[in-house]
C-alpha positions, 0 to 999 in steps of 0.5 A, spaced: 831 294 218 824 297 221 823 304 222 819 305 228 816 312 230 815 315 236 808 315 239 803 320 235 802 327 238 795 327 242 792 332 237 793 327 231 790 322 235 784 326 237 783 328 229 784 320 227 779 318 232 774 323 230 776 322 223 773 315 223 767 317 227 766 322 222 766 317 217 759 314 220 756 321 221 752 325 216 753 332 213 750 337 218 751 332 224 754 335 230 760 333 233 761 332 241 762 338 245 769 340 247 768 339 254 765 332 252 771 331 248 776 333 253 772 327 258 773 322 252 780 323 251 783 325 257 786 331 254 787 338 255 782 343 251 788 346 247 790 339 245 782 338 243 782 344 239 788 343 235 785 336 233 779 340 231 783 345 227 786 339 223 779 337 221 777 344 219 783 345 215 781 338 211 774 341 210 771 335 214 768 339 219 765 346 220 765 351 226 759 354 228 762 358 233 758 357 240 754 352 237 759 347 236 762 343 230 759 340 225 760 335 219 761 338 213 757 337 207 764 338 203 760 343 198 765 348 199 772 349 202 772 353 208 777 358 207 775 363 212 781 367 214 778 367 221 779 360 221 786 361 219 788 366 224 784 361 230 789 355 227 795 360 227 793 362 234 792 355 237 799 353 234 802 359 237 799 357 244 801 350 243 808 352 242 808 357 248 806 351 252 812 346 250 817 352 250 815 353 258 815 346 259 822 346 256 824 352 260 822 349 267 826 343 266 832 347 264 832 351 271 835 348 277 830 345 281 824 346 276 822 353 279 
């Protein structure tokens, strides 16, 4: 018997593709901007943020605020509480959007 899984969540797809890109990059190299990634993948900002957050959590990239995201040199794990808070906020936002979509579907007439 073959077990089939549904399609990957979009944020996981973003993280997987970028993970492959990072393998070909050097520490300190800058990743494309969030806008460029939105254009590349055709996904919403929050989805891109969630994919990037997964890579930050793995220690593959580091965020330099408005300067962008860069390939980590792997020398020190990023245990910044601010990044943890950003990740939690990002996940809450994603859940809130999913809940809103579900609630829209359950209301007669979708309004």
